[in-house]
DRENKEMAR-76964 format. One record per residue (C-alpha): residue number from 1; residue in three letters; chain; x, y, z. Coordinates in Angstrom, 1 decimal. Example, Ala and Ser with C-alpha at 12.3 -4.5 7.8 and 13.67 -1.06 7.14 Angstrom:
(atom 1,"ala","A",(12.3,-4.5,7.8))
(atom 2,"ser","A",(13.7,-1.1,7.1))
REM end
This chain:
(atom 1,"unk","A",(-144.1,196.6,27.6))
(atom 2,"unk","A",(-141.6,194.3,29.9))
(atom 3,"unk","A",(-138.8,194.9,27.6))
(atom 4,"unk","A",(-138.3,193.6,24.1))
(atom 5,"unk","A",(-136.4,190.2,24.9))
(atom 6,"unk","A",(-138.7,189.5,27.9))
(atom 7,"unk","A",(-142.2,190.2,25.9))
(atom 8,"unk","A",(-140.9,188.2,23.0))
(atom 9,"unk","A",(-140.0,185.2,25.3))
(atom 10,"unk","A",(-143.6,185.6,26.9))
(atom 11,"unk","A",(-145.1,185.4,23.7))
(atom 12,"unk","A",(-143.5,182.6,22.1))
(atom 13,"unk","A",(-143.5,180.2,25.2))
(atom 14,"unk","A",(-146.2,177.8,24.7))
(atom 15,"unk","A",(-147.5,177.8,28.5))
(atom 16,"unk","A",(-146.6,179.2,31.6))
(atom 17,"unk","A",(-146.7,176.6,34.4))
(atom 18,"unk","A",(-144.6,177.8,37.4))
(atom 19,"unk","A",(-141.6,179.6,38.4))
(atom 20,"unk","A",(-139.7,176.6,37.9))
(atom 21,"unk","A",(-140.9,177.0,34.1))
(atom 22,"unk","A",(-141.9,173.2,34.6))
(atom 23,"unk","A",(-145.2,172.4,36.3))
(atom 24,"unk","A",(-146.4,169.3,37.5))
(atom 25,"unk","A",(-147.3,166.8,35.0))
(atom 26,"unk","A",(-149.3,163.5,36.1))
(atom 27,"unk","A",(-146.3,161.5,36.2))
(atom 28,"unk","A",(-144.6,163.8,38.6))
(atom 29,"unk","A",(-147.3,163.4,41.4))
(atom 30,"unk","A",(-146.6,161.8,44.6))
(atom 31,"unk","A",(-143.7,163.6,45.9))
(atom 32,"unk","A",(-142.9,165.2,49.3))
(atom 33,"unk","A",(-145.1,168.5,49.1))
(atom 34,"unk","A",(-142.0,170.7,50.0))
(atom 35,"unk","A",(-140.3,169.8,46.6))
(atom 36,"unk","A",(-142.9,172.1,44.8))
(atom 37,"unk","A",(-141.2,175.2,43.8))
(atom 38,"unk","A",(-142.1,178.5,45.6))
(atom 39,"unk","A",(-143.4,180.9,43.0))
(atom 40,"unk","A",(-146.4,181.4,40.2))
(atom 41,"unk","A",(-148.8,178.5,39.1))
(atom 42,"unk","A",(-150.7,179.4,36.3))
(atom 43,"unk","A",(-152.5,176.9,34.0))
(atom 44,"unk","A",(-152.9,177.5,30.2))
(atom 45,"unk","A",(-156.9,176.4,29.1))
(atom 46,"unk","A",(-155.5,176.0,25.6))
(atom 47,"unk","A",(-152.7,173.8,26.0))
(atom 48,"unk","A",(-152.6,169.9,26.3))
(atom 49,"unk","A",(-154.2,168.5,29.6))
(atom 50,"unk","A",(-150.9,168.4,31.5))
(atom 51,"unk","A",(-150.7,172.5,31.1))
(atom 52,"unk","A",(-154.4,173.2,31.8))
(atom 53,"unk","A",(-154.1,170.9,35.2))
(atom 54,"unk","A",(-151.0,172.6,36.6))
(atom 55,"unk","A",(-152.8,174.1,39.5))
(atom 56,"unk","A",(-154.6,170.9,40.3))
(atom 57,"unk","A",(-151.6,168.7,39.8))
(atom 58,"unk","A",(-149.7,170.6,42.3))
(atom 59,"unk","A",(-152.3,170.2,45.1))
(atom 60,"unk","A",(-152.6,166.3,44.0))
(atom 61,"unk","A",(-148.9,166.0,44.3))
(atom 62,"unk","A",(-148.7,167.4,47.7))
(atom 63,"unk","A",(-151.9,165.3,49.0))
(atom 64,"unk","A",(-150.1,162.1,47.8))
(atom 65,"unk","A",(-146.8,162.9,49.1))
(atom 66,"unk","A",(-148.0,163.6,52.5))
(atom 67,"unk","A",(-147.4,161.4,55.3))
(atom 68,"unk","A",(-149.7,160.1,58.0))
(atom 69,"unk","A",(-150.0,163.2,60.9))
(atom 70,"unk","A",(-150.1,165.7,58.1))
(atom 71,"unk","A",(-152.7,168.3,57.8))
(atom 72,"unk","A",(-154.1,169.9,55.0))
(atom 73,"unk","A",(-156.5,172.8,54.3))
(atom 74,"unk","A",(-158.7,173.0,51.1))
(atom 75,"unk","A",(-161.2,175.9,50.4))
(atom 76,"unk","A",(-163.2,175.1,47.2))
(atom 77,"unk","A",(-165.9,177.7,46.3))
(atom 78,"unk","A",(-167.6,175.9,43.4))
(atom 79,"unk","A",(-166.6,172.2,43.8))
(atom 80,"unk","A",(-163.9,169.4,43.9))
(atom 81,"unk","A",(-162.7,167.9,40.6))
(atom 82,"unk","A",(-163.0,164.1,40.7))
(atom 83,"unk","A",(-159.3,163.0,40.6))
(atom 84,"unk","A",(-158.7,165.7,43.6))
(atom 85,"unk","A",(-161.6,164.3,45.5))
(atom 86,"unk","A",(-160.2,161.0,45.3))
(atom 87,"unk","A",(-156.8,162.0,46.7))
(atom 88,"unk","A",(-158.4,163.8,49.4))
(atom 89,"unk","A",(-160.1,160.5,50.6))
(atom 90,"unk","A",(-157.1,158.4,49.9))
(atom 91,"unk","A",(-154.9,161.1,52.1))
(atom 92,"unk","A",(-157.6,160.6,54.8))
(atom 93,"unk","A",(-157.8,157.0,55.1))
(atom 94,"unk","A",(-153.9,157.0,55.5))
(atom 95,"unk","A",(-154.0,159.2,58.2))
(atom 96,"unk","A",(-153.7,162.8,56.9))
(atom 97,"unk","A",(-156.2,165.4,58.4))
(atom 98,"unk","A",(-158.1,166.8,55.5))
(atom 99,"unk","A",(-160.1,170.0,56.4))
(atom 100,"unk","A",(-162.3,171.1,53.7))
(atom 101,"unk","A",(-165.0,173.8,53.1))
(atom 102,"unk","A",(-167.1,175.2,50.5))
(atom 103,"unk","A",(-169.9,177.7,49.9))
(atom 104,"unk","A",(-173.1,176.4,51.0))
(atom 105,"unk","A",(-174.7,177.7,47.7))
(atom 106,"unk","A",(-172.3,175.7,45.5))
(atom 107,"unk","A",(-172.2,172.4,47.8))
(atom 108,"unk","A",(-174.7,169.4,47.1))
(atom 109,"unk","A",(-173.9,167.3,44.1))
(atom 110,"unk","A",(-173.1,163.6,44.7))
(atom 111,"unk","A",(-169.4,163.6,44.9))
(atom 112,"unk","A",(-169.4,166.3,47.5))
(atom 113,"unk","A",(-172.1,164.3,49.7))
(atom 114,"unk","A",(-169.5,161.7,49.4))
(atom 115,"unk","A",(-166.7,163.6,50.8))
(atom 116,"unk","A",(-168.8,164.8,53.6))
(atom 117,"unk","A",(-169.8,161.1,54.6))
(atom 118,"unk","A",(-165.9,160.2,54.4))
(atom 119,"unk","A",(-164.5,163.0,56.2))
(atom 120,"unk","A",(-167.6,163.8,58.4))
(atom 121,"unk","A",(-168.9,167.4,59.0))
(atom 122,"unk","A",(-167.7,168.3,62.3))
(atom 123,"unk","A",(-164.8,171.0,62.3))
(atom 124,"unk","A",(-164.0,169.7,65.5))
(atom 125,"unk","A",(-162.8,166.2,63.9))
(atom 126,"unk","A",(-159.7,165.0,62.6))
(atom 127,"unk","A",(-160.9,165.5,59.0))
(atom 128,"unk","A",(-164.1,167.5,58.0))
(atom 129,"unk","A",(-166.0,168.6,55.1))
(atom 130,"unk","A",(-168.2,171.9,56.0))
(atom 131,"unk","A",(-170.5,173.7,53.7))
(atom 132,"unk","A",(-170.2,177.1,54.7))
(atom 133,"unk","A",(-172.7,179.7,54.9))
(atom 134,"unk","A",(-170.0,182.4,55.1))
(atom 135,"unk","A",(-171.0,184.9,57.3))
(atom 136,"unk","A",(-168.4,184.4,59.7))
(atom 137,"unk","A",(-166.5,187.2,58.5))
(atom 138,"unk","A",(-169.2,189.4,58.0))
(atom 139,"unk","A",(-169.2,188.6,54.2))
(atom 140,"unk","A",(-173.1,188.5,53.5))
(atom 141,"unk","A",(-173.0,184.3,53.1))
(atom 142,"unk","A",(-170.2,183.8,50.4))
(atom 143,"unk","A",(-167.4,181.4,51.2))
(atom 144,"unk","A",(-165.2,182.7,48.0))
(atom 145,"unk","A",(-161.8,182.0,49.2))
(atom 146,"unk","A",(-159.2,179.8,47.5))
(atom 147,"unk","A",(-156.6,178.4,49.5))
(atom 148,"unk","A",(-154.5,175.1,49.6))
(atom 149,"unk","A",(-152.2,174.7,52.5))
(atom 150,"unk","A",(-150.4,171.5,53.9))
(atom 151,"unk","A",(-147.9,171.1,56.6))
(atom 152,"unk","A",(-146.7,167.7,55.4))
(atom 153,"unk","A",(-145.2,166.8,59.1))
(atom 154,"unk","A",(-147.7,167.7,61.6))
(atom 155,"unk","A",(-145.2,170.3,63.3))
(atom 156,"unk","A",(-145.3,173.0,60.3))
(atom 157,"unk","A",(-141.9,172.1,59.7))
(atom 158,"unk","A",(-142.5,171.3,56.0))
(atom 159,"unk","A",(-145.3,173.2,54.7))
(atom 160,"unk","A",(-146.6,174.4,51.4))
(atom 161,"unk","A",(-149.5,176.9,50.7))
(atom 162,"unk","A",(-151.1,178.2,47.5))
(atom 163,"unk","A",(-153.3,181.6,47.3))
(atom 164,"unk","A",(-155.1,182.8,44.1))
(atom 165,"unk","A",(-158.0,182.9,42.1))
(atom 166,"unk","A",(-158.5,179.1,41.1))
(atom 167,"unk","A",(-161.8,177.5,42.0))
(atom 168,"unk","A",(-161.3,173.6,42.3))
(atom 169,"unk","A",(-164.2,172.3,40.3))
(atom 170,"unk","A",(-163.6,170.4,37.1))
(atom 171,"unk","A",(-164.3,173.5,34.5))
(atom 172,"unk","A",(-163.3,176.1,36.8))
(atom 173,"unk","A",(-159.9,174.4,37.6))
(atom 174,"unk","A",(-158.5,174.1,34.3))
(atom 175,"unk","A",(-160.8,175.4,31.7))
(atom 176,"unk","A",(-160.4,179.2,32.6))
(atom 177,"unk","A",(-157.3,181.2,33.1))
(atom 178,"unk","A",(-156.3,181.0,36.8))
(atom 179,"unk","A",(-153.0,181.8,38.8))
(atom 180,"unk","A",(-152.0,180.6,42.5))
(atom 181,"unk","A",(-148.9,181.4,44.1))
(atom 182,"unk","A",(-147.1,178.7,46.0))
(atom 183,"unk","A",(-145.0,179.5,49.2))
(atom 184,"unk","A",(-142.9,177.2,51.2))
(atom 185,"unk","A",(-143.0,179.0,54.6))
(atom 186,"unk","A",(-144.3,177.5,57.7))
(atom 187,"unk","A",(-145.5,180.9,59.3))
(atom 188,"unk","A",(-147.7,181.4,56.3))
(atom 189,"unk","A",(-149.2,178.0,56.7))
(atom 190,"unk","A",(-149.7,178.4,60.3))
(atom 191,"unk","A",(-151.4,181.8,59.8))
(atom 192,"unk","A",(-153.9,180.4,57.0))
(atom 193,"unk","A",(-154.5,177.4,58.9))
(atom 194,"unk","A",(-155.5,179.1,62.1))
(atom 195,"unk","A",(-157.8,181.5,60.1))
(atom 196,"unk","A",(-159.2,178.6,58.3))
(atom 197,"unk","A",(-159.9,176.6,61.3))
(atom 198,"unk","A",(-162.0,179.7,62.6))
(atom 199,"unk","A",(-163.9,179.8,59.6))
(atom 200,"unk","A",(-165.0,176.2,59.6))
(atom 201,"unk","A",(-167.0,177.0,62.7))
(atom 202,"unk","A",(-169.2,179.4,60.4))
(atom 203,"unk","A",(-170.1,181.7,63.1))
(atom 204,"unk","A",(-169.6,185.5,63.8))
(atom 205,"unk","A",(-166.2,186.5,64.4))
(atom 206,"unk","A",(-164.9,189.4,66.4))
(atom 207,"unk","A",(-162.2,190.6,63.7))
(atom 208,"unk","A",(-164.0,190.1,59.9))
(atom 209,"unk","A",(-160.5,191.5,58.6))
(atom 210,"unk","A",(-157.1,190.1,58.9))
(atom 211,"unk","A",(-153.8,191.1,58.1))
(atom 212,"unk","A",(-150.8,188.7,58.6))
(atom 213,"unk","A",(-146.8,189.4,58.3))
(atom 214,"unk","A",(-144.6,190.4,56.5))
(atom 215,"unk","A",(-143.3,186.8,57.0))
(atom 216,"unk","A",(-139.5,186.7,56.0))
(atom 217,"unk","A",(-137.1,188.7,54.3))
(atom 218,"unk","A",(-136.3,187.3,50.6))
(atom 219,"unk","A",(-139.4,186.9,48.7))
(atom 220,"unk","A",(-141.3,188.7,51.8))
(atom 221,"unk","A",(-144.9,188.0,51.9))
(atom 222,"unk","A",(-147.9,189.5,53.5))
(atom 223,"unk","A",(-151.3,187.7,54.0))
(atom 224,"unk","A",(-154.9,189.2,54.0))
(atom 225,"unk","A",(-158.4,187.6,54.6))
(atom 226,"unk","A",(-161.2,189.9,53.7))
(atom 227,"unk","A",(-163.8,191.3,53.9))
(atom 228,"unk","A",(-163.5,194.8,55.2))
(atom 229,"unk","A",(-164.7,197.8,52.9))
(atom 230,"unk","A",(-163.1,201.0,54.5))
(atom 231,"unk","A",(-165.8,203.6,53.3))
(atom 232,"unk","A",(-162.9,206.2,53.1))
(atom 233,"unk","A",(-161.1,203.7,50.6))
(atom 234,"unk","A",(-157.9,206.0,50.6))
(atom 235,"unk","A",(-157.0,203.9,53.4))
(atom 236,"unk","A",(-158.0,200.7,52.2))
(atom 237,"unk","A",(-154.8,198.6,51.8))
(atom 238,"unk","A",(-156.0,197.4,48.4))
(atom 239,"unk","A",(-155.4,200.9,47.2))
(atom 240,"unk","A",(-152.3,201.5,49.3))
(atom 241,"unk","A",(-150.6,198.7,47.4))
(atom 242,"unk","A",(-149.9,201.5,44.9))
(atom 243,"unk","A",(-148.4,204.1,47.4))
(atom 244,"unk","A",(-145.1,203.2,47.4))
(atom 245,"unk","A",(-145.0,202.8,43.5))
(atom 246,"unk","A",(-142.7,205.4,41.7))
(atom 247,"unk","A",(-145.1,205.7,38.5))
(atom 248,"unk","A",(-141.9,206.8,36.2))
(atom 249,"unk","A",(-140.8,204.0,34.6))
(atom 250,"unk","A",(-143.3,201.4,36.5))
(atom 251,"unk","A",(-145.4,199.1,34.7))
(atom 252,"unk","A",(-148.7,197.8,36.2))
(atom 253,"unk","A",(-150.2,194.5,35.2))
(atom 254,"unk","A",(-153.7,193.1,36.1))
(atom 255,"unk","A",(-156.0,190.6,35.3))
(atom 256,"unk","A",(-159.7,191.1,36.7))
(atom 257,"unk","A",(-162.5,188.8,36.8))
(atom 258,"unk","A",(-164.9,191.6,37.9))
(atom 259,"unk","A",(-164.8,195.1,37.7))
(atom 260,"unk","A",(-167.5,197.8,37.6))
(atom 261,"unk","A",(-167.7,201.6,37.8))
(atom 262,"unk","A",(-169.1,202.0,41.2))
(atom 263,"unk","A",(-167.6,202.2,44.7))
(atom 264,"unk","A",(-164.2,200.8,45.0))
(atom 265,"unk","A",(-164.3,200.0,41.1))
(atom 266,"unk","A",(-164.4,203.4,40.1))
(atom 267,"unk","A",(-161.7,204.6,42.5))
(atom 268,"unk","A",(-159.5,201.7,41.5))
(atom 269,"unk","A",(-160.1,202.8,37.6))
(atom 270,"unk","A",(-159.4,206.5,38.5))
(atom 271,"unk","A",(-156.0,205.4,40.1))
(atom 272,"unk","A",(-155.0,203.6,37.0))
(atom 273,"unk","A",(-155.5,206.5,34.9))
(atom 274,"unk","A",(-153.8,208.9,37.7))
(atom 275,"unk","A",(-150.8,206.2,37.5))
(atom 276,"unk","A",(-150.5,206.7,33.6))
(atom 277,"unk","A",(-150.8,210.3,34.1))
(atom 278,"unk","A",(-147.8,210.4,36.5))
(atom 279,"unk","A",(-145.7,208.4,34.0))
(atom 280,"unk","A",(-146.6,204.6,34.6))
(atom 281,"unk","A",(-147.9,202.2,32.0))
(atom 282,"unk","A",(-150.7,200.4,33.0))
(atom 283,"unk","A",(-151.9,197.1,31.3))
(atom 284,"unk","A",(-155.5,195.5,32.1))
(atom 285,"unk","A",(-156.7,192.2,30.8))
(atom 286,"unk","A",(-160.5,191.9,31.5))
(atom 287,"unk","A",(-162.6,188.8,32.3))
(atom 288,"unk","A",(-166.2,187.9,31.9))
(atom 289,"unk","A",(-167.8,190.3,34.4))
(atom 290,"unk","A",(-165.6,193.4,33.7))
(atom 291,"unk","A",(-168.0,195.8,32.3))
(atom 292,"unk","A",(-166.9,197.4,29.0))
(atom 293,"unk","A",(-167.7,200.8,30.5))
(atom 294,"unk","A",(-164.5,200.3,32.4))
(atom 295,"unk","A",(-162.7,199.3,29.6))
(atom 296,"unk","A",(-163.5,202.4,27.7))
(atom 297,"unk","A",(-163.0,204.6,30.9))
(atom 298,"unk","A",(-159.3,203.1,31.4))
(atom 299,"unk","A",(-158.6,203.2,27.4))
(atom 300,"unk","A",(-159.5,206.9,27.5))
(atom 301,"unk","A",(-157.2,207.7,30.0))
(atom 302,"unk","A",(-154.2,206.1,27.9))
(atom 303,"unk","A",(-154.5,202.4,29.9))
(atom 304,"unk","A",(-153.7,199.6,27.5))
(atom 305,"unk","A",(-157.2,197.5,28.6))
(atom 306,"unk","A",(-159.0,194.9,26.7))
(atom 307,"unk","A",(-161.6,192.3,27.2))
(atom 308,"unk","A",(-159.9,188.8,26.8))
(atom 309,"unk","A",(-162.4,186.1,26.2))
(atom 310,"unk","A",(-161.8,183.5,23.4))
(atom 311,"unk","A",(-163.8,180.6,22.3))
(atom 312,"unk","A",(-162.4,177.4,23.5))
(atom 313,"unk","A",(-163.2,174.0,25.2))
(atom 314,"unk","A",(-167.0,174.0,24.2))
(atom 315,"unk","A",(-167.5,177.5,25.7))
(atom 316,"unk","A",(-166.1,181.0,25.9))
(atom 317,"unk","A",(-162.8,181.1,27.7))
(atom 318,"unk","A",(-162.2,184.1,29.9))
(atom 319,"unk","A",(-159.4,185.0,32.3))
(atom 320,"unk","A",(-160.8,184.3,35.9))
(atom 321,"unk","A",(-157.6,185.6,37.5))
(atom 322,"unk","A",(-157.6,188.4,40.4))
(atom 323,"unk","A",(-154.0,189.7,40.4))
(atom 324,"unk","A",(-151.8,193.0,40.2))
(atom 325,"unk","A",(-148.2,193.1,39.4))
(atom 326,"unk","A",(-145.9,196.2,39.7))
(atom 327,"unk","A",(-142.5,195.8,37.6))
(atom 328,"unk","A",(-140.6,199.0,38.8))
(atom 329,"unk","A",(-136.9,200.5,37.9))
(atom 330,"unk","A",(-136.3,199.8,41.4))
(atom 331,"unk","A",(-136.4,196.4,43.1))
(atom 332,"unk","A",(-138.2,197.7,46.2))
(atom 333,"unk","A",(-140.9,198.7,44.5))
(atom 334,"unk","A",(-141.6,195.4,42.4))
(atom 335,"unk","A",(-144.5,193.5,44.0))
(atom 336,"unk","A",(-147.5,191.1,43.3))
(atom 337,"unk","A",(-151.0,190.7,44.8))
(atom 338,"unk","A",(-152.9,187.6,44.0))
(atom 339,"unk","A",(-155.9,185.8,45.6))
(atom 340,"unk","A",(-159.6,185.4,45.3))
(atom 341,"unk","A",(-160.8,188.9,45.8))
(atom 342,"unk","A",(-162.6,190.8,43.1))
(atom 343,"unk","A",(-160.9,194.3,43.6))
(atom 344,"unk","A",(-162.6,195.9,41.0))
(atom 345,"unk","A",(-166.0,195.5,42.8))
(atom 346,"unk","A",(-167.5,196.0,46.5))
(atom 347,"unk","A",(-168.1,192.3,46.9))
(atom 348,"unk","A",(-167.9,191.1,50.6))
(atom 349,"unk","A",(-167.1,187.6,50.2))
(atom 350,"unk","A",(-164.5,185.7,52.6))
(atom 351,"unk","A",(-161.3,185.9,50.6))
(atom 352,"unk","A",(-157.8,185.3,50.9))
(atom 353,"unk","A",(-154.8,187.3,49.3))
(atom 354,"unk","A",(-151.3,187.2,49.5))
(atom 355,"unk","A",(-148.8,190.1,48.5))
(atom 356,"unk","A",(-145.4,189.0,47.3))
(atom 357,"unk","A",(-142.2,191.5,47.2))
(atom 358,"unk","A",(-139.6,191.0,44.7))
(atom 359,"unk","A",(-138.8,191.4,40.7))
(atom 360,"unk","A",(-139.1,187.7,40.2))
(atom 361,"unk","A",(-142.7,187.4,41.2))
(atom 362,"unk","A",(-143.6,190.7,39.5))
(atom 363,"unk","A",(-141.9,189.6,36.1))
(atom 364,"unk","A",(-143.6,186.1,36.1))
(atom 365,"unk","A",(-147.2,187.6,36.4))
(atom 366,"unk","A",(-146.2,190.1,33.7))
(atom 367,"unk","A",(-145.4,187.4,31.6))
(atom 368,"unk","A",(-148.4,185.4,32.3))
(atom 369,"unk","A",(-150.3,188.5,31.4))
(atom 370,"unk","A",(-148.7,189.1,28.1))
(atom 371,"unk","A",(-149.4,185.4,27.4))
(atom 372,"unk","A",(-153.1,185.8,28.2))
(atom 373,"unk","A",(-153.3,189.1,25.9))
(atom 374,"unk","A",(-151.7,187.2,22.9))
(atom 375,"unk","A",(-154.1,184.0,23.4))
(atom 376,"unk","A",(-157.0,186.4,23.4))
(atom 377,"unk","A",(-156.1,188.4,20.6))
(atom 378,"unk","A",(-155.1,185.5,18.1))
REM end
């Protein structure tokens, strides 16, 4: 679908770690956060431990390399893996401001109680661990975002941000397929840090939806914080993402965790079929909560769609990713959206999303899509 040579390389590659093709192994921890490559971070839950932990190890490397006076923001929906939690505590004790949040329904295990005891629970403090009710952005009580953002100098001069689908709990972080996009751009860090600081107060906000950017020219990115569900979905930006796509010759790749044939999910499925009818190729990898009816509807409209669960790690391993990638004949139409938002549903959680322009990013996600499909289908 993405060219015989490129597709063949993607199917043969044993893992896809990052745009640098390297990933971050345990031996490479504790370096300047700005050494981390800009681009896609994707774990392989069927690979060796180092490949499973690509996302977690990138965060650990940035925390270990952060000097006193740096600031780190983490949103962890379901939990915090033990080694990452240890690095958060160590960073705090050497003078790094660690501002961490979780959804209140997911908090409460012993490790998280210990984190709260070390970091404190006051969002006005240098560090904090806050259990969010999640209604601050009119989200109905679901602090669902997955964000890691660190400023290694204390002055936004050296920063690294990651946005994507990965929860930070032990099984969620590396025993499911996940993606996050890493960005070295101070303005992006500043934007996410400001929004997260507002969220930490956990009260009603005047503007429950935010759009920031675009930031920069090369690898231009735009940031979003949800929820906002526009009842006239033709003007909703998650659908506007496709407006600039010339369907002739375009390939659209997506991996979705949740998708149902109702509300926004139905309209999204219809748009995929319309793109096929207009000359595009559309490819869908479905996760655990993608309804079979969605797959049937998409397949009947010419979409290459399949559920992608496979036994492994003592459980059924599903893609947890929530991305869209457009590989187009024209460079200006190549783009990616990745984040925590389940675009195929009407969920109103607090979510972070980033949109990246550029062929390199789009092709990287297309390669990841091909790898997941190959593993899922044997």
